[in-house]
N, C-alpha and C positions, 0 to 999 in steps of 0.2 A: 689359347686362342680366345679373344674377346668377341662376344656376340652382343649385338645391340637389340634389345627387346622393345625399346620405345619407353615412353613414360608409363608409370604405374597407373592403374585404373583406381581412382580414389573418389569417384562420384558418390558412392554410397556414404563415405565418410563426410563429404560435403553436405549431403542432404541430412544426415544425422546431426551434424553440427548446427545447421540452420534450425532443425526441429528443437534441439535443446535450447538454443538461444531464444527462439520464439516462445517456447514454454516458460522459460524464466521471465521473459518480458510480460507475458500474460499474468503470471503469478504476481509480479511487481505491480502491475496496473490494478489487479484485483485487491491487493493489499492497500494501495493508496485509496481506492474507492471505499473500502470498508472503513478505513481510518477517517475519511472525510465524513461518512455517514455518522460515525460515532461522535465525531467532533460537533456536528450539527445538533445531535441529540443532547450532548453535554451543554452546549451553549443555550439551548432552549430551556434545559433544567435550571441552569444558573440564572437566566433571565426571570424565570418563574419564582425562584427562591428570592431573588433580589426584589421583585415586586411585593412579595409577601412580607419581607423584612421591612420595607418602607411603610407598609400599611399598619403593622403592629407597633404599638408604643413600647418603648424599652422599659423593662421592669427593674433596671439597675438603679441603685441609689447614687445620686451625685454627691461627691465629696466636697 
């Protein structure tokens, strides 16, 4: 004899899935933010080094 119990209750799995996806999304956004901040710092350093290199005369001998 077959009995019909109705659909399975999976609300907790749905909420858990959303939480996992939301957590992964937040980690990805944090990673991108940190990379952007490091990129700005690297760019500032390169600009500073470039300005210093232009000011100093070269000590190399020309051939």
